[in-house]
MIDO-47870 format. One line per field, with one value per residue: residue in three letters; x, y, z of N, C-alpha, C in turn. Coordinates in pm, whole numbers. Each point is the difference from the previous one (the first is absolute). Example, Ala and Ser with C-alpha at 12.3 -4.5 7.8 and 13.67 -1.06 7.14 Angstrom:
2
rest ala, ser
n_X 1319, -35
n_Y -569, 105
n_Z 780, -72
ca_X -89, 82
ca_Y 119, 119
ca_Z 0, 6
c_X 90, -77
c_Y 120, 109
c_Z 0, 73
END
This chain:
143
rest met, gly, thr, trp, asp, thr, gly, pro, phe, asp, asn, asp, thr, ala, ala, asp, phe, cys, asp, ala, leu, asp, ala, ala, val, pro, gly, glu, arg, ala, gly, met, val, arg, ala, val, leu, leu, arg, ala, ala, arg, thr, asp, ala, thr, ala, his, cys, asp, gly, gly, thr, gly, glu, leu, ala, leu, ala, ala, ala, ala, leu, val, ala, ala, gln, cys, pro, arg, gly, ala, ser, val, thr, gly, asp, arg, gly, pro, glu, glu, pro, leu, pro, gly, leu, thr, his, leu, arg, val, leu, ala, ala, glu, ala, val, glu, arg, val, leu, thr, glu, pro, ser, asp, leu, leu, glu, asp, trp, glu, gly, ala, arg, gly, arg, leu, trp, arg, ser, arg, met, his, gly, val, trp, glu, ala, leu, leu, pro, glu, pro, val, gly, glu, gln, leu, ala, cys, phe
n_X -9553, -51, 75, -46, 87, 78, -114, 21, -109, 80, -39, -38, 125, 42, -80, 36, 125, -25, -59, 106, 76, -78, 12, 124, 1, -39, -12, -38, -35, 47, -52, -104, 12, 18, -95, -64, 31, -31, -101, -13, 0, -64, -31, 63, 109, 25, -116, -74, -20, -102, -63, -73, 108, 62, -104, -16, 131, -1, -113, 44, 115, -76, -69, 114, 55, -125, 39, 102, 77, 87, -92, -28, -105, -78, -38, -125, 15, 108, 43, 7, -127, 18, -17, 126, 48, 63, 76, 26, -47, -58, 41, 78, -95, -80, 94, 18, -132, -10, 99, -59, -119, 71, 34, 90, -50, -73, -113, -33, 124, -22, -114, 63, -7, 96, -63, -98, 99, 56, -120, -24, 126, -20, -117, 52, 98, -100, -62, 108, 19, -131, 47, 95, 79, -65, 56, 110, 22, -61, 73, -112, 20, 47, -38
n_Y -21955, -67, 0, -119, -78, -96, -56, -96, -25, 58, 20, 120, 13, -72, 71, 108, -45, -30, 118, 50, -74, 38, 118, -46, -29, -118, -13, 118, -66, -113, 41, 32, -112, -69, 74, -12, -129, -11, 79, -63, -125, 59, 54, 84, -64, 83, -48, 101, -96, 45, 66, 50, 8, 50, 77, 24, 19, 64, 58, 22, 40, 65, 29, 23, 72, 44, -20, 56, -107, 101, 22, 123, -60, 27, 50, -14, 120, -76, 56, -54, 17, 29, -128, -22, 9, -109, 49, -122, -5, 90, -106, -28, 27, -65, -93, 8, -2, -94, -66, 29, -31, -101, 48, 81, 102, 14, 47, -128, -19, 107, -56, -116, 79, -6, -18, 77, 76, -27, 18, 109, 41, -33, 57, 103, -4, -18, 94, 75, -30, 21, 96, -8, -73, -111, -6, -48, -4, 114, -13, -6, -125, 13, -119
n_Z -6940, -100, 111, 40, -60, 48, -29, -89, 73, 88, -124, -35, -37, 103, 80, -70, 13, 125, 8, -65, 80, 101, -58, -9, -128, 51, -129, 45, 108, -48, -114, 75, 69, -112, -55, 116, 5, -128, 25, 115, -41, -98, 118, -78, 33, -101, -48, 38, 90, -70, 95, -98, -77, 104, 31, -129, -16, 116, -39, -123, 52, 87, -111, -63, 98, 1, -125, 63, 15, -5, -91, 42, 48, -101, 116, 39, 46, 2, -109, -119, -27, -128, -34, 29, -122, -37, 96, 42, -123, 79, 64, -100, -86, 81, 14, -131, -10, 93, -55, -116, 49, 48, -120, 54, -66, 110, -49, -10, -39, -74, -38, 3, 105, 88, 117, -47, -37, 117, 56, -73, 18, 126, -6, -65, 90, 86, -71, -2, 129, 8, -77, 88, -79, 27, 121, -50, 128, -35, -111, -67, 13, -122, 42
ca_X 43, -111, 55, -52, 80, 129, -8, 2, -132, -50, 3, -104, 45, -14, -144, -55, 50, -77, -134, 12, 14, -132, -88, 53, -33, 96, 116, 88, 55, 144, 66, 0, 102, 128, 28, 38, 133, 95, 21, 95, 125, 73, 38, 145, 56, 38, -121, -80, -118, -104, -76, -112, 55, 46, -114, -60, 91, 3, -127, 4, 97, -61, -93, 81, 60, -105, -14, 126, -4, 29, -71, -114, -125, -68, -134, -71, -31, 115, 12, -120, -100, -18, 116, 105, 61, 134, 91, 137, 91, 46, 78, 127, -34, -51, 116, 72, -78, 13, 138, 13, -74, 72, 133, 6, -94, -138, -88, -49, 107, 4, -124, -6, 114, -27, -42, -98, 75, 70, -102, -38, 110, 2, -112, 26, 108, -65, -59, 113, 53, -94, 12, 125, -14, 21, 133, 6, -54, -145, -66, -63, 63, -87, 39
ca_Y -132, -92, -122, -14, -95, -34, -116, 31, 40, 102, 134, 21, -47, -147, -31, 23, -108, -121, 21, -18, -144, -59, 41, -48, -134, -90, -27, 117, 34, -28, 101, 126, -14, 3, 135, 82, -44, 43, 146, 27, -72, 61, 138, 11, 10, 139, 81, -6, -86, 80, -68, -75, -120, -85, -57, -101, -114, -75, -72, -108, -99, -71, -97, -111, -65, -75, -131, -71, -77, 77, 126, 25, 2, 129, -27, 111, 118, 33, -77, -18, -96, -102, -89, 31, -118, -27, 111, -32, 18, 139, 9, 70, 138, 63, 25, 113, 121, 37, 46, 136, 94, 13, 50, 142, 100, -49, 84, -71, -2, 134, 22, -86, 22, -23, -133, -55, -31, -127, -105, -9, -65, -140, -70, -9, -97, -131, -31, -32, -131, -105, -17, -68, -146, -68, -63, -131, -105, 17, -13, -129, -77, -18, -119
ca_Z -40, 16, 57, 136, 77, -60, -88, -143, -48, 93, -61, -101, -131, -1, 7, -134, -86, 34, -57, -145, -24, 19, -110, -127, -49, 63, -84, -9, 131, 7, -82, 76, 104, -70, -49, 116, 42, -103, 9, 109, -21, -112, 30, 0, 135, 28, -1, 123, -4, 65, 104, -55, -61, 109, 71, -87, -12, 125, 10, -99, 48, 112, -57, -49, 117, 71, -63, 20, 124, 120, -6, 88, -76, -11, 50, 64, -80, -83, -123, -82, 48, -103, -8, -97, -61, 50, -27, 41, -113, 6, 122, -21, -33, 122, 86, -60, 24, 142, 20, -56, 85, 127, -29, -38, 49, 7, 84, 119, 100, 59, 76, 118, 89, 141, 44, -94, -121, 20, -8, -142, -74, 41, -66, -143, -14, 14, -131, -89, 38, -40, -144, -31, -4, 128, 13, -65, 85, 14, -129, -29, -106, -117, -76
c_X -116, 45, -47, 75, 121, -2, -5, -136, -59, 15, -104, 39, -18, -147, -66, 44, -79, -142, 2, 16, -135, -93, 43, -55, 106, 127, 98, 76, 150, 79, 7, 108, 139, 37, 46, 142, 107, 33, 102, 136, 85, 29, 151, 52, 42, -120, -75, -120, -111, -86, -115, 45, 43, -114, -69, 86, 1, -129, 0, 97, -56, -101, 74, 55, -102, -19, 127, -2, 23, -74, -116, -127, -59, -145, -63, -31, 111, 3, -131, -94, -19, 125, 97, 52, 135, 95, 146, 101, 57, 94, 129, -25, -49, 115, 81, -73, 12, 140, 19, -69, 76, 144, -9, 33, -145, -81, -41, 107, 11, -122, -2, 127, -40, -43, -100, 67, 77, -98, -42, 108, 8, -111, 24, 115, -56, -68, 110, 55, -92, 9, 126, -22, 26, 142, -6, -62, -151, -75, -58, 74, -101, 51, -104
c_Y -94, -135, -10, -102, -42, -122, 39, 43, 116, 142, 7, -58, -152, -40, 18, -109, -129, 10, -22, -147, -70, 29, -57, -138, -94, -25, 116, 28, -26, 103, 135, -3, 9, 141, 92, -35, 45, 148, 32, -63, 65, 147, 5, 24, 142, 93, -20, -92, 73, -85, -84, -130, -99, -66, -109, -125, -84, -80, -119, -110, -80, -103, -122, -78, -85, -139, -85, -70, 81, 132, 9, 6, 140, -26, 127, 113, 35, -89, -13, -103, -115, -88, 43, -129, -27, 111, -35, 9, 142, 24, 81, 147, 75, 33, 119, 132, 47, 54, 142, 103, 26, 47, 146, 14, -49, 89, -71, -9, 134, 25, -77, 14, -33, -143, -63, -36, -130, -117, -22, -73, -149, -80, -17, -97, -142, -43, -45, -140, -114, -30, -76, -150, -59, -53, -144, -109, 7, -16, -138, -69, -24, -119, -104
c_Z 29, 50, 144, 84, -82, -92, -147, -58, 79, -53, -111, -136, -12, 4, -136, -98, 24, -53, -152, -36, 14, -116, -135, -34, 57, -82, -11, 130, 10, -81, 70, 108, -64, -45, 113, 45, -100, 12, 109, -28, -109, 22, 13, 142, 36, 2, 130, -22, 76, 93, -53, -65, 107, 75, -81, -7, 127, 20, -97, 45, 117, -48, -54, 119, 76, -58, 11, 135, 128, 5, 98, -85, 1, 39, 55, -96, -98, -123, -74, 62, -98, -8, -109, -63, 68, -42, 28, -114, -4, 119, -16, -30, 124, 96, -52, 26, 145, 26, -52, 89, 131, -17, -40, -148, -10, 94, 128, 108, 71, 89, 132, 81, 143, 29, -95, -132, 11, -7, -144, -79, 36, -68, -150, -28, 13, -129, -95, 32, -43, -149, -41, -3, 139, 6, -52, 85, 14, -132, -17, -113, -110, -81, 9
END
């Protein structure tokens, strides 16, 4: 398993995705993130969500979440080095993708067991929560 920690970018699949985003023409990056999210979100609930699809979706969702008010920033050795366009328009799709990856049947749920699995699930749930709309009292007024 090419995984070294419990974060959304802590695996070979996510690292390769970030490298591909860096190599892409800037105008194509949002479409790449969207395509990855669509693949996971549209996986039938009765079909098995494979690990590679899940790892890509969680990394893409973390990129979207990083641009949301409650999202964790993507810094250091994790995530793409090149700037990304605005991705918050993908918020709902990203939340759907994370929800699908964290719902059975899913390879990643089977792979992550025990104490490290609980930490991984907690971190991925944090990504999902950052994608949700802010509570009404925290939303900015637009007038």
